[in-house]
C-alpha positions as CSV (number, residue, x, y, z in Angstrom):
1,M,117.6,82.7,98.1
2,L,118.1,86.2,96.5
3,Y,117.9,89.5,98.3
4,P,117.8,92.4,95.7
5,A,120.3,94.6,97.6
6,E,123.8,94.5,98.8
7,Y,124.9,92.0,101.5
8,A,124.9,94.6,104.3
9,V,121.2,95.4,103.7
10,G,120.0,91.8,103.0
11,M,121.6,90.5,106.2
12,A,119.5,93.0,108.2
13,N,116.3,91.4,107.0
14,L,114.9,88.9,109.5
15,G,112.3,87.5,107.1
16,F,115.0,86.6,104.6
17,Q,117.1,84.8,107.3
18,S,114.1,83.0,108.8
19,I,113.0,81.5,105.5
20,C,116.5,80.3,104.8
21,A,116.6,78.7,108.3
22,E,113.2,77.0,107.8
23,L,114.2,75.6,104.5
24,R,117.5,74.2,105.9
25,T,115.5,72.4,108.7
26,M,113.5,70.7,105.9
27,G,116.7,69.5,104.3
28,V,116.7,71.9,101.4
29,G,120.1,73.1,100.0
30,V,119.9,76.9,100.4
31,E,122.6,79.3,99.3
32,R,122.4,83.1,99.4
33,F,122.8,85.7,96.6
34,F,122.9,89.4,96.9
35,Q,123.2,92.3,94.5
36,E,126.9,92.6,94.5
37,K,129.2,93.8,91.8
38,G,130.9,91.2,89.6
39,T,130.1,87.6,88.7
40,P,127.0,86.3,90.6
41,R,128.3,83.8,93.0
42,S,126.6,82.3,96.1
43,V,127.9,83.3,99.6
44,E,128.2,79.7,100.7
45,S,130.1,78.0,97.9
46,C,130.7,80.6,95.2
47,R,128.4,78.7,92.8
48,S,126.9,80.4,89.8
49,I,123.2,81.3,89.9
50,N,122.5,79.2,86.9
51,N,123.5,76.1,88.8
52,F,120.3,76.3,90.8
53,P,116.9,75.0,89.6
54,F,115.0,77.5,91.9
55,V,115.6,81.1,92.7
56,S,113.4,82.7,95.4
57,A,113.6,86.4,96.2
58,S,112.5,88.3,99.4
59,I,111.2,91.6,98.1
60,A,110.3,94.3,100.6
61,Y,110.1,97.6,98.6
62,E,108.7,98.6,95.2
63,P,112.1,99.8,93.8
64,D,113.4,96.3,94.5
65,L,111.4,95.2,91.4
66,V,113.8,97.3,89.3
67,S,116.7,95.7,91.1
68,I,115.4,92.3,90.2
69,I,115.2,93.3,86.5
70,N,118.8,94.7,86.7
71,I,120.1,91.5,88.5
72,F,118.5,89.2,86.0
73,S,119.7,91.2,83.0
74,Q,123.3,91.2,84.4
75,W,123.2,87.5,85.3
76,G,121.8,86.3,82.0
77,I,118.4,85.2,83.3
78,S,115.2,86.2,81.6
79,P,112.8,88.2,83.8
80,N,109.8,86.8,82.0
81,W,108.3,83.5,83.3
82,D,107.4,82.3,79.8
83,E,110.9,83.0,78.4
84,R,112.5,81.2,81.4
85,E,110.3,78.2,80.7
86,S,111.3,78.0,77.1
87,R,115.0,78.6,77.8
88,G,115.2,76.3,80.8
89,D,116.2,79.1,83.2
90,P,115.6,78.7,86.9
91,V,112.0,78.7,88.3
92,F,111.6,82.1,90.1
93,G,109.4,82.6,93.2
94,V,108.7,85.7,95.2
95,G,107.8,86.3,98.9
96,G,108.4,89.2,101.3
97,A,106.5,92.4,102.3
98,L,105.6,93.6,98.9
99,S,103.7,90.4,98.1
100,Y,101.3,91.1,100.9
101,I,100.2,94.4,99.3
102,N,99.9,93.7,95.6
103,P,101.0,90.4,94.1
104,L,100.0,91.6,90.6
105,I,103.3,93.5,90.6
106,F,105.0,90.2,89.8
107,S,102.4,88.9,87.3
108,G,104.8,89.1,84.4
109,I,107.9,88.0,86.3
110,A,107.4,85.3,88.9
111,D,106.5,81.6,88.4
112,Y,104.8,81.8,91.8
113,V,104.2,84.3,94.6
114,V,103.7,83.3,98.2
115,L,100.8,85.3,99.6
116,G,101.2,86.3,103.3
117,D,103.4,84.6,105.8
118,G,105.8,82.1,104.2
119,E,106.0,79.6,107.0
120,P,102.6,77.9,106.6
121,V,103.2,77.5,102.8
122,L,106.8,76.1,102.9
123,E,106.0,72.4,103.4
124,Y,103.7,72.2,100.4
125,L,105.9,74.4,98.3
126,V,109.1,72.3,99.0
127,G,107.1,69.1,98.4
128,E,106.0,70.2,94.9
129,C,109.5,71.5,94.0
130,R,111.0,68.2,94.9
131,K,108.6,66.4,92.6
132,Y,109.5,68.9,89.9
133,M,113.1,67.9,90.3
134,S,112.0,64.4,89.2
135,H,109.5,65.1,86.4
136,G,110.9,68.4,85.0
137,D,107.6,69.6,83.7
138,R,107.1,73.3,84.6
139,H,103.5,73.4,83.5
140,R,102.8,70.5,85.9
141,L,104.6,72.4,88.7
142,W,102.4,75.5,88.0
143,E,99.3,73.4,88.2
144,K,100.3,71.8,91.5
145,L,101.4,75.0,93.1
146,S,98.0,76.6,92.1
147,E,96.2,74.1,94.2
148,H,97.5,75.8,97.3
149,P,95.2,78.8,98.1
150,S,98.1,80.9,99.3
151,I,100.2,80.6,96.2
152,F,99.5,82.9,93.3
153,V,100.8,81.4,90.0
154,P,100.9,84.2,87.4
155,P,101.1,81.8,84.4
156,L,97.7,80.5,85.4
157,H,96.1,83.3,87.5
158,R,97.2,86.6,85.9
159,D,94.6,86.9,83.2
160,R,91.8,85.8,85.5
161,I,92.7,88.5,88.1
162,L,93.1,91.2,85.5
163,S,89.7,90.4,84.1
164,G,88.1,90.6,87.6
165,K,87.5,86.9,88.0
166,S,88.1,85.1,91.3
167,T,91.0,82.7,91.8
168,G,90.2,81.7,95.3
169,R,93.5,83.0,96.6
170,K,94.0,84.1,100.2
171,K,96.9,85.1,102.4
172,S,98.4,82.7,104.9
173,F,99.0,84.0,108.4
174,V,100.8,82.3,111.3
175,S,98.4,82.1,114.2
176,D,100.9,80.8,116.8
177,M,103.9,83.1,116.8
178,D,105.8,80.9,119.2
179,S,105.9,78.3,116.4
180,V,108.1,80.4,114.1
181,R,111.8,80.8,114.3
182,G,111.7,84.5,115.1
183,K,115.5,85.0,115.5
184,S,118.6,85.5,113.4
185,L,120.3,82.5,111.7
186,W,123.4,84.5,111.0
187,V,125.0,87.5,112.8
188,S,127.4,89.6,110.7
189,G,129.4,92.6,111.6
190,D,129.1,93.6,107.9
191,S,125.3,94.1,108.3
192,V,124.0,97.6,108.4
193,F,122.9,96.8,112.0
194,G,126.4,95.5,112.9
195,K,126.7,92.6,115.2
196,T,123.0,92.4,116.1
197,I,120.8,89.5,117.0
198,L,117.4,90.2,115.3
199,V,114.5,89.0,117.5
200,E,110.9,89.2,116.4
201,L,108.3,90.4,118.9
202,Q,105.1,90.6,116.9
203,R,103.4,90.8,113.5
204,G,100.5,93.1,112.6
205,C,99.6,96.5,114.1
206,R,96.5,97.8,115.9
207,R,97.1,101.5,115.1
208,G,95.5,102.0,111.7
209,C,97.5,105.0,110.5
210,S,95.9,106.4,107.4
211,Y,98.9,106.0,105.1
212,C,100.0,102.6,106.4
213,T,99.4,99.1,104.8
214,I,100.3,97.0,107.8
215,P,96.9,96.8,109.6
216,S,95.0,95.8,106.4
217,S,97.7,93.8,104.6
218,F,99.8,92.0,107.2
219,G,97.2,90.2,109.3
220,P,95.9,90.7,112.9
221,V,98.2,91.5,115.8
222,R,100.0,88.3,116.9
223,I,102.7,88.3,119.6
224,R,105.5,86.0,120.6
225,S,105.5,85.1,124.3
226,L,108.0,86.8,126.6
227,E,109.4,83.3,127.4
228,K,110.1,82.6,123.8
229,V,111.7,85.9,123.2
230,T,114.0,85.8,126.3
231,G,114.8,82.2,125.4
232,D,116.0,83.3,122.0
233,I,118.1,86.0,123.5
234,A,119.6,83.7,126.1
235,G,120.7,81.3,123.4
236,F,123.2,84.0,122.2
237,K,124.6,84.8,125.6
238,D,128.0,83.2,124.9
239,S,128.3,84.6,121.4
240,G,130.4,87.6,122.3
241,N,129.6,91.3,122.3
242,L,126.3,91.3,120.5
243,Q,123.3,93.6,120.8
244,V,119.6,92.7,120.4
245,G,117.6,94.3,117.6
246,L,113.8,94.1,118.4
247,V,111.8,93.5,115.2
248,T,108.2,94.7,115.5
249,P,106.0,97.4,113.9
250,E,106.0,99.3,117.2
251,A,108.1,98.2,120.2
252,G,105.9,100.1,122.7
253,D,102.9,98.1,121.6
254,Y,104.5,94.8,122.7
255,P,102.6,94.0,125.9
256,H,105.6,92.6,127.7
257,I,108.0,95.4,126.7
258,R,108.8,96.5,130.3
259,Q,109.5,92.9,131.5
260,L,111.7,92.4,128.4
261,L,113.7,95.6,129.0
262,E,114.2,94.6,132.6
263,Y,115.5,91.2,131.4
264,L,117.9,92.8,129.0
265,R,119.1,95.2,131.7
266,S,119.7,92.4,134.2
267,A,121.5,90.3,131.5
268,G,123.7,93.3,130.6
269,Q,122.5,93.0,127.0
270,A,122.6,96.0,124.6
271,V,119.4,96.7,122.7
272,S,118.2,98.7,119.7
273,F,114.8,99.7,118.3
274,A,114.1,100.5,114.6
275,S,112.1,103.6,115.7
276,L,109.9,104.7,118.5
277,R,106.4,106.1,118.5
278,V,106.3,109.3,120.6
279,D,103.1,108.5,122.6
280,N,104.7,105.1,123.4
281,M,108.1,106.3,124.3
282,T,109.0,105.6,128.0
283,E,112.0,106.5,130.2
284,E,112.7,102.7,130.4
285,M,113.1,102.5,126.6
286,I,115.4,105.5,126.4
287,E,117.5,104.3,129.4
288,A,117.9,100.9,127.6
289,L,119.2,102.7,124.5
290,V,121.6,104.9,126.3
291,R,122.9,102.0,128.4
292,S,123.6,100.3,125.1
293,G,125.7,103.2,124.0
294,R,123.1,104.5,121.6
295,Y,122.6,108.3,121.9
296,S,120.2,108.9,119.0
297,V,116.5,108.1,118.7
298,T,114.3,108.0,115.7
299,V,110.7,109.1,115.7
300,A,108.2,109.9,112.9
301,P,106.0,113.0,113.5
302,E,105.0,112.9,109.8
303,A,103.7,116.5,109.9
304,G,104.6,119.8,111.6
305,K,101.1,120.6,112.7
306,D,98.9,118.7,115.1
307,W,95.8,118.6,113.0
308,L,97.6,117.1,110.0
309,R,99.4,114.6,112.2
310,F,96.1,113.6,113.8
311,S,94.6,113.0,110.3
312,C,97.5,110.6,109.7
313,G,96.4,108.5,112.7
314,K,99.2,109.8,115.0
315,N,97.3,111.4,117.8
316,F,100.1,113.2,119.6
317,S,100.8,116.9,119.7
318,N,103.8,119.0,119.2
319,D,103.8,119.7,122.9
320,L,104.0,115.9,123.6
321,I,106.8,115.5,121.1
322,I,108.9,118.2,122.8
323,E,108.0,116.8,126.3
324,R,109.1,113.2,125.4
325,L,112.2,114.4,123.6
326,S,113.1,116.6,126.6
327,M,112.9,113.4,128.7
328,A,115.2,111.6,126.2
329,R,117.7,114.4,126.5
330,R,117.7,114.2,130.3
331,V,118.3,110.5,130.1
332,G,121.3,111.0,127.8
333,V,120.2,111.1,124.2
334,R,122.0,113.7,122.1
335,Q,120.3,113.5,118.7
336,V,116.9,112.8,117.2
337,K,116.1,111.8,113.7
338,L,112.7,112.9,112.5
339,Y,110.7,111.5,109.6
340,F,108.2,113.8,107.8
341,M,106.0,113.5,104.7
342,T,104.9,116.3,102.4
343,G,102.0,116.1,100.0
344,L,99.7,114.7,102.6
345,P,95.9,115.0,101.9
346,G,94.6,118.4,102.9
347,E,98.1,119.9,103.2
348,E,98.6,123.6,102.5
349,M,101.9,125.5,102.2
350,E,101.6,126.8,105.7
351,D,101.6,123.1,106.9
352,V,104.8,122.6,105.0
353,D,106.3,125.7,106.7
354,A,105.5,124.1,110.1
355,I,108.0,121.3,109.5
356,P,111.2,123.4,109.9
357,E,109.4,125.4,112.7
358,L,108.8,122.2,114.7
359,C,112.4,121.1,114.1
360,R,113.7,124.5,115.3
361,E,111.5,124.3,118.5
362,I,112.6,120.8,119.3
363,H,116.3,121.9,119.0
364,L,115.8,125.1,121.1
365,Q,113.7,123.5,123.8
366,T,115.4,120.1,124.2
367,G,119.0,120.9,123.2
368,L,119.0,117.9,120.9
369,K,120.6,117.9,117.5
370,V,117.8,117.4,115.0
371,R,118.1,115.6,111.7
372,A,115.0,115.7,109.6
373,S,114.3,113.4,106.7
374,I,111.6,114.6,104.4
375,G,109.9,112.5,101.7
376,L,106.8,112.5,99.6
377,F,103.5,110.9,100.7
378,V,102.9,107.8,98.6
379,P,99.3,106.4,98.6
380,K,99.5,102.6,98.9
381,P,97.0,99.9,98.1
382,M,95.1,98.6,101.1
383,S,95.7,101.7,103.1
384,R,93.0,104.1,104.2
385,W,94.5,106.8,102.0
386,G,95.2,104.4,99.1
387,M,92.9,106.2,96.7
388,E,94.1,109.7,97.5
389,P,96.0,111.4,94.7
390,I,99.8,111.6,94.8
391,C,101.2,115.1,94.7
392,S,102.1,116.3,91.2
393,P,105.8,116.6,90.3
394,E,105.5,120.4,90.1
395,A,103.9,120.6,93.5
396,V,106.5,118.4,95.1
397,K,109.4,120.5,93.6
398,A,107.7,123.6,95.0
399,R,107.4,122.1,98.5
400,F,111.0,120.9,98.5
401,R,112.2,124.3,97.3
402,R,110.3,126.0,100.1
403,L,111.6,123.6,102.7
404,R,115.2,123.9,101.6
405,T,114.9,127.7,101.7
406,L,113.5,127.6,105.2
407,F,116.0,125.2,106.6
408,S,118.9,127.1,105.0
409,K,117.8,130.5,106.6
410,D,119.1,129.4,110.0
411,H,122.8,128.3,109.6
412,S,122.8,126.8,113.1
413,R,124.1,123.2,113.1
414,G,121.4,122.3,115.5
415,Y,118.9,121.2,112.9
416,L,119.3,120.0,109.4
417,A,117.2,118.4,106.7
418,S,117.7,115.8,104.0
419,F,115.3,115.0,101.2
420,Q,114.3,111.7,99.7
421,D,114.4,111.4,95.9
422,E,111.0,112.3,94.6
423,N,111.5,110.3,91.4
424,E,111.9,107.2,93.5
425,S,108.7,108.0,95.3
426,F,106.8,108.3,92.0
427,L,108.4,105.0,90.9
428,E,107.3,103.4,94.2
429,H,103.7,104.7,93.7
430,S,103.6,103.5,90.1
431,I,104.8,100.0,90.9
432,S,102.7,99.5,94.0
433,W,99.5,100.1,91.9
434,F,100.5,98.0,88.9
435,G,97.6,96.0,87.6
436,A,94.9,98.2,89.2
437,G,91.9,99.4,87.2
438,N,92.4,99.2,83.4
439,G,96.0,100.4,83.6
440,S,95.2,103.7,85.3
441,F,96.7,104.8,88.6
442,P,95.4,107.1,91.4
443,G,96.6,110.6,91.0
444,G,96.5,110.5,87.2
445,L,99.5,108.3,86.7
446,N,99.0,106.0,83.7
447,R,101.2,103.4,82.0
448,R,102.9,106.0,79.8
449,A,103.8,108.2,82.8
450,M,104.9,105.1,84.7
451,R,107.2,104.0,81.8
452,A,108.7,107.6,81.8
453,I,109.4,107.5,85.5
454,I,111.0,104.1,85.4
455,K,113.1,105.0,82.4
456,E,114.4,108.0,84.3
457,Y,115.1,105.9,87.4
458,V,116.7,103.0,85.7
459,T,119.9,104.1,84.1
460,D,122.1,101.0,84.1
461,K,121.2,99.4,80.8
462,E,119.0,100.1,77.8
463,S,118.0,96.4,77.8
464,V,116.6,96.7,81.3
465,R,114.2,99.5,80.2
466,E,113.2,97.3,77.2
467,Q,112.5,94.4,79.5
468,L,110.4,96.5,81.8
469,E,108.3,97.6,78.8
470,N,107.9,94.0,77.7
471,L,106.6,93.2,81.1
472,G,103.9,95.8,80.7
473,F,105.5,98.6,82.7
């Protein structure tokens, strides 16, 4: 099992851990690899990657594709499924969040892609891989894997999909969330979350934000029972000073969140949330964080003006943001991290100016230290705004210049801003739409522009850039 990032990041991914755990319960020998410097060796036994007949990767974000190409280049494995077949390199499979959105991204790379939730597919997948260990015929493996409707097999399906023909593929979704593992297999102090037990609350989201792929790509809302969640947490009670990390698109939407927080309080258990939605933020949630020694909260207003935020699908005002953050300050929070996007549909420069204005008002009215993170809006497949144009490079640079100027005017340490790399955002957009519509991409990006962006982003090796071009990027 390969995670295309360093150990600290990979061990913070519950999906990666869960699939490893499920495979182990099926008697599969599973060892972990991460994108670390030096010779590629497994965490468990320091074995070389080439000792394994199967390599599977959990891929969450578009730039992870570039990481995969880098990893394979450095480790001596071909990124092309046809070359791996002729050379006898390992069979390579893909799962993870990105496969829910556009599996065509992997059409030149993977031998197979699991569509949707991995748990319902594993038994069939493992059975066919075990048969392959006996017969060794990769073409036969492809044929058998293609018989499962939730496995996309690029060597057999790619050309049909690109020509607009049906392949009968569909995503798999777990219906009974109490049947999945839903908790950490490992807890590591070296994870970016520290010594944290990851516990899943739900999959899917009812919100329908305009920019988000979760409602349309990740299945209907499905929740784990309170009994199952608290049982998972209780199983770690004798494991030392650990905190609980709640894994869910939005913690406040979990219907049993109040009872869960009360359970954690009575058990004396520390807790953390990935982020909080302002209109779902309650005093109980903030008290739980402060009681756990966490004095910072993260929220995503997305925009500085109400109308633009409402168009994103976040129907809460600046006044409500200040009201809820004032409450957080009273309870004991000292800092807030705010996520914003620029380049949103309909945005004018005065809407851009409203971002630092809102940050300043939050700091002045709540007393909180404000740390704003500002990125570019990236239209994604399967989202309501998927076909909206992405901001041009010139327009993005103008917006970022404007924002840097406005944030620098006030030298107060009360509110600061950082900016995400716009080149990475263009890369993300290009990769996410790979295979869509005759090689053209929304917003005027075509394959030539896409190659230029990737070449600028990938600087490790010339061979990596050549391999990307060979794959069609």
